[in-house]
N, C-alpha and C positions, 0 to 999 in steps of 0.2 A: 092494645098498645098505643101509646101516645108518642107521636114523632115530634121532635123539636122543629121549630120553624127554620126556614132556609137561611135566615139572617143570624142563626145561632152560630157561635164560634166553634171550630173543630176542636176535638179533644186533643190532649197533649200527645197521645200516641200517633194520631193522624198527622199532627203537625210535624212530629219527628220524621214520620214516613215521607211527608211532602218535601221536608228539607233534604233528606237523603236522596230523594229522587231528583231534586234540583241539582245537587252536587254531581250526581251521575250524568245528568243531561249536560251540565257545563263541561265536564270532561269529554263527553261524546261530541259536543259541538266544536271543541277545539280540535278534536281528531277528524271531524267530518269534512274539514276544508280540503284535505288531501285524499280522503277515501269516501266519496259521496255514495258510491254504489256498493261498498263493502259492508259486511256485517260487523257487529261489535260484540264479541264474546257470546255469552249464553243468551243475552237478551236478543241479539240479532237472530240467532238460530231459532229461538222460540217463536219470534215473530214470523219468520218465514214458514215454519211448520204450521202455525195457526192460520196464517193467511191462506195457505193451500187448503186447509180444512173448511174455510169459510165458503167455498163453492163459487157461485157466479158472482156474488158481491165482491169477493176478493179480486177477481179478474177485472171487474169494473173499476176498482180502485187503482189497479196497476195502470190502466189506461189514463186515469185522471192524473196519477203521479208523473206519467210521461209529459203531460201538458204542463204540470206545475214546474217541471225542471227547466222549461224554456225560459229565456231571459224575459224579465217583466212580469211573468206569471207566478213564480214561486215566491211565497211570502217570506219575509225576513224572520228567522226563528226567534231572534231576540225580541223584536217588536210583538211577534205573535204571543210569546210566552208572557210578556208583560201585560199585554191587553187581556189575555185569557185569565191571568191570575187576578187582574183587577175586576173582570166580570164575575169570576167565581166568588169574589169577596163581596159583591153587591148583595144587599139584603133581599131575600125572597126570590133570587134568580132561579129559574127553572125552565124547562123547555117551552112550556105554554104560558109562562108568566103568572101561574096560579100559585097558591100556597103549597108547600111541600107535603108529601105523604107522611103517614105515621112511621116512626122509627121502630127498631127492634125493642123487645121488652128488656134486653140486657143493657142497662144504663151504666155499666162500669167503664172505667177508662179503657182506651184502646190498647191492646197488647203491643208489646215491643216485638216487631217482626224480625226474624233473621234476614240477613242481606239477601240470601238466595230466594227466600219467599217473597220479599218485596219485589225483587226483579221479576220473578215469575208472574206476580199479580199484574205488574205493568205490561208485560208481554201479552198475557191473556186478554186484558182489556183492550190493548191496542189492536190485537188481531180481530176481536169481535166488534170493535167500534164501527166499522163501515157497514156492518149488517143491520144496525139499528135504523129505523126510519128517521128521516130528518126531523120530524116533529118530536121524537122521543130523545133526540140527541141534544144535550145541553149546549147552549150557545158557545161557551168557551171551547168545547170539544169539536165543533163542526169544522173548524179549520184544520184541527189535528186529524180528523177523519180523512181529509183530502191528501195527507202526506203519503208518500210511498211507504210500502209495508216495512222496508228495512230501516226507514227513518222515523217511523211513527212512534215506536217505543222509546227511542233514544232522545228525540227532540220534544216529544209531548209528554214525557214521563212526569214532570212536576204538575202539569195541568191535570193529568189523569189522576194523580195521587190526591191533589187538592179536591177534585170533584168527587172522588169516591168517599173522602172523609166528610164532605159537606152536603152531599146529596144522596140520602138513603134511597130515594126512588130510583135514581139513575143506577145505583149499585144493585137494586133488586132486578131492574130490567136487564142490565148487562150480565148479571150472574146467572139469570135464567138461560140466556142464550149460551153462556160459557158452559153451564152444566149440561145443556142439551148437546153441545158439541163434544163434551168429554165422554158422552155415552154412559156405559155401565159405571165407570169411575165417578162421574158426576152424580148419577142416581144414588150410588152408595154413600157418597159424602153428604148429599142432601138428606139422606135418612139417618145421618149421624154415625155412620160406620166408616172405618178406614181399612180397606183391604190390606192384608198382610204383604202382598207382593207389590203394592203400589209404591210409587216414589213419594217419600215423605214430604218433599218440597211441593210437589203437585197437589197432594192431599191438603196441605196447609193453605195453599193459595186458593183452592176451591172452597175450603171451609171458611176462609176470611170473606170471600165474596158472597157465598150462599148463606153462611151463618146459620147452620142447623143447630139443634140442641147439642150443647157441649162443644161448640166450635173453638172456644178458647182452649179446651183440653187438647183438641186436635192440633192446634198451632203450637201449644207447648210441647206436645209429643214430637212434632216435626223439628222443633228447635233442639230438643234432646237428641233426636236421631241425627241431625246435622252435626251437632257437637260430638256425638259418639263417632260418627264417620271421621271427623277430624282427628279425634283421639286415636281411632284405629289406624288412620294414615300415619300419625306421628309415631305410634308404637311400631307400625311396619317399617317406618324409616329407621327407628332405633334398632330394630332387629337386623335390617340390612346393614347398618353401620357396624353392629356387633359381629355379623357374619364376615364383613369385609376386614374388620380388625383381626378376627380369628384366622382368616385366610392369610393376612399379612404376617401374623405371628407364626403360622405354620410355615410360610415361606422363609421367614427369618430363621426359624428353627432348622430348616433344611439347609439354608446357607451356612449356619453355624456348624452343622454336622459336617458339611463339605470342608469348611475351613479347618475344623478339628482333624479331619483325615489328612489334609495337606500338611498341617503342623506335625502330625505324627510321622508322616513320610519324611518331612524335613529333619525331624529329630533323628530319625534312623540314618539318614544320609550324613548328618553331622557326626554321629557316633562313628560311622564307618571312616569318615575323613580323619577323625581324631585318632583312630587306630592306625591309619596309614601314617599320620604325622609322628606318632610314637615310634613306629618302626623306623621311619626315616631318621628320627633323633638317635636311636640306638646305632644305626648304621654310621651316622656322622661321628658318634663317640668312638666307634672302632676306627674309623678313618683318621680321627685326630690322634689317637694313641699311635697308630702306624706312622703318622707324620712326625710325631715327636721322635720316634725311634730313628726315622730316616734323617732327621735333623742332627741327631747325635752322631750318626755315622758320617754325615757330611762335615761336621766340625772336626772330627778326627782326621778325615782325609785332607781338610784344609790346612791343619797344622803340619801334616806331613808334606804337603806341597809347598808351604812357606819355607820349610827347611831346605827343600830342593832348590827353591828360588834363590835363597840366600847364597847357596853354593854357586849357582850359575852366575849371580851378580858378581861374586868375587872373581870368577874366571873371566867375566867380561871386562871388569876393570883392569885386570892384568893384560888382556888383549888390547885395550885402549892405550895403555901406556906404551906397549910395543909399537902400535900404529903411529903414535905421536912421534916416536923416535924416527920411524921410517919417513914421516911427513916432513920433518926438519931436513932430512937428507934430500928429499925430493925438491924442497923449496930452493935449496942451494943449487941443485942441478937446474931448476927453472930459471934462476937469475942468469946463469951462463947461457941458457937457451934463448932468453929474451934478447941478449946482446947479439946473438947470432941471427935471430929473427929480424932485428932492426937492420942489420947489414944486408940481409937477403931482401928486405922490403925496399930498401933504397935501390937495389939493383932492379927489382921488379918494376918500381915506378919509372925508372929510366926506360925500361923496355916498353911499358905501357904508354909513355909519352910518345915514344917513337911510333908505336902502333896506331895511336889516335891521330897523330899527324899524318901518317900514311893514309888512314881511312878518310880523314877530312879532304885531303887532296884528291883521293879517289872519288868521293862524293861530288866534289865541285866539277871534276871532269865528267862524271856521269850526268849531272844536271845539264852541263853545256851540250853533251852529245844528245840527250833526250829532248832538249829545248823545253823543259817544264816551266809553265807559267804559274801565276798565282791562282788559287782555286776560286771559282765563281760562287760557290755555296759552301759555307762553313758548317761544321757539325751542329753548332747551336742553332743554325737556321733550320736544319732538318728537324730537330727536336721542337722548335717553336712552331713549325708548320703542322706538326702532328699532335702536340699536346698543349698548345697555348693560343690565346687570342692576341692579335697585334693591332694596336689602334690605328696604325697607318702603314704606308708602304715601307718596306725594309730599305734602309740606306746603308750602303757598304762603307766601311771605314778601314782605315789602316789597321794592321795587327794591333791587338790590345792586350794589356797585361793584367795582373791580379794584385790584390792587397795582402797585408800582413797584420800581425797582432799590434804593432805600434807604428808610428809614422816612419821611423827609420827602416824597420823591417819591411814596411809596405813599399817604400821606395826601392828596396833591394829586389823585392819580388816583381815590381813593375818594370824593373830593368832587364828581367829575363827575356829572351827572344820568344816571340809568338805567345806571350802570356794572355790569359783570358780572365777578366775580372767579372765575377758574378755577385750581385748585391741583392740581399733580402730587403726590399724597399721599405715596407712599413716597419720592420724591425729597427731600421736605422732612423727613420724620420720620427717615430714616436719616442725615441730616446734623445734626439737632438732638437726636434721642432714640435714638441707635443702641444705647445700653446697655439699653434696655427691650425687652420682647417686642413682637411685631408687634401684638398685641391692645392693649397699653398705648399703643403709638405712635399707632394709629388713634384711640383714645379721647381722648388728649390733644390731637391736632391738631383733631379734630372739635369738641371743647369750646372751644378757642381761636377757631376760625372762627365758632362760634355767637356769641361775644362781639363779634367784628368785625361780623357781620351785624346784631346788635342795635344797635350804636352807629351804623352808617352807613346801615342800611336797604337795602344793596346786595344784589344777587343773588349768592350764593356757591355754587360747585359744586366738590367735591373728588372726584378720580378715583383709584381704586386698581386694580392689576393683578388681573384675575379669577382667575389661577391660584392666588392666595393668599386668595381670598375665603372668609370664614367665615360659615356660616349662624347665624341667631339673634342678630344684632347688636341692641343696644338702639336705640331710635328716635333719629334725628338731632335736634339742636337746631332750633328754629324758625328758618327762613330759610337753612338749610344743606341742600344736595342732595348725597347720598352715592351715588356710582356705581362699579360694578365692570365692567371690560371683559369681553366674551364670551370663552369658552375659545378659545385660538388667536390672539386679538388682544392688543394691549398698551395700557396706559394712554396712551402717547404718541399712538397712532393715534386713540383716542377723544377726546383733547384737540383734535387737529386737526379732527375732525368737528364738535365743539362750536363751534370758531372759525368754520369755514366755514358753519355753520348760522345764525349771527347776521347781521342786516342790516348793510349798509355804513354806516359812520358811527357805530355804537354803540360806546361806550368798552368795550373788552375788555382785561383785565389777566390775563396768564398767569404763574403762579408756578412756575418750574422752572429748575434749574441745568443742565439738559441742553441743550447748545448746538444740537443738531439740532432739538429741540422749539422753542427760542427762534427760530431762523432760519425755521422753517416757519410759525409763527403770525405773525411779523413781516410776512411776505409778504402775509398776509391782513388787515393793518391793526390787529393787536392790539399791546398794549404788553407785551413780555416782561420779567419781573423775576426776579432771583435768589432762591433759597430763603432766603438769609441775611436779606434785607430783611423777609420775613414773620416769620422767627424773632425778629428784634429787635422787630418790631411787637408780636408776642404777648408777649414778655417785658416790654415796657413797659406793656402793658395789665395 
């Protein structure tokens, strides 16, 4: 066998294998930044297993890998791969610098290896690489041999692939060690046999490295086996999908059967309800016929009653005519009675005048005997102390009077003895002085009422809503009481309390244009007057 020189270019198959290994190593290097000590798929698992099978040399490499992981000792993978690939491409490179050995007698192109076989070859070589003596290890692989076992196959894959394709002597040396480590399987493959129970990928990897007679057929058989396993897996997946679809179809069938049973039950229920509705319709028809018959009987009774009512109406009209005649006679008697009543009333008024005169003289004599003086506290003062807030001290005034619906009527009411004038403050000011501020409205009204109190000597009380009460008001004029309702109460309610607190018979005049207030005080005997009457009275003054 004549081996090509070491500077001979690798075959196309080997180049493709090296390119594939470079791609795998690039992916592994990108992943290795975050998982330096973790394995990578099948390649990492195989590397660990083969390192353990390497014996003492593997343990020595682990110790070296610990040292290379320290900062400053671990070589940069990118620089290492670039330098190793450059060294592997140098013509005539070998472990001892001599010319390469003889190659295999099979000079055909390198076979296209399945992915699993290529990965397994890299793992096997990486695991056995530390066991080679330093002088037998190619220069590009000496740095790879110092990698940790779990990184050797991933980071040194391109260099291992390139060296296997370009250095037949290295391949023979490493394959011998790998075949020895494989035991019976390695011996069987070296003899050109593939045990039936062996892993096809393992057989193909050993056949590529050892290269016995028919090694291409072994690799092709391994590829067929891998493809067959992939087909079997795909068929198994299709079978599982078919079984799942069948299970779903059976489930859908069961659901449809249940729905059909529900629909049959619903149909039976609807038919039963339809029978009930028909029975109800027949009953309603009978009731309708009976109702028509009853209506006919009622119409006959109505005609009879109408005849009776006509007869009663005629009798009633005759009775009305008779009563009208008696009414005319009664009216004539009433005229005579009115004249008699007027005469009797004149006599009664005379007697009443005499009685009142007697009572007045008796009351005057009784007042002199009892020596009664004017009251210190008026009823309105009692109500004000219990239900109102007073801005200042109460000032006593002479008796005060009340107002009426117009100025003339107001003057008449104010002329009554002991009259009490009660004014709804804001109701009057907002009708007469709306353009002014509230403070000016209150001041003008209170000043005007002070003039009325001075002229008439009547008791005058003005009530404002407490929600708008202002502290620090000037003192009210003499004879005018200024009140503010409590918080939460209105001036209308306070006016009603003042009216209810007065004795029956005392003249009370309430000034308010609020109809509700007027109706309420009228029921208690007061004289309600509109706000315009007071405004005209004030303008006249």
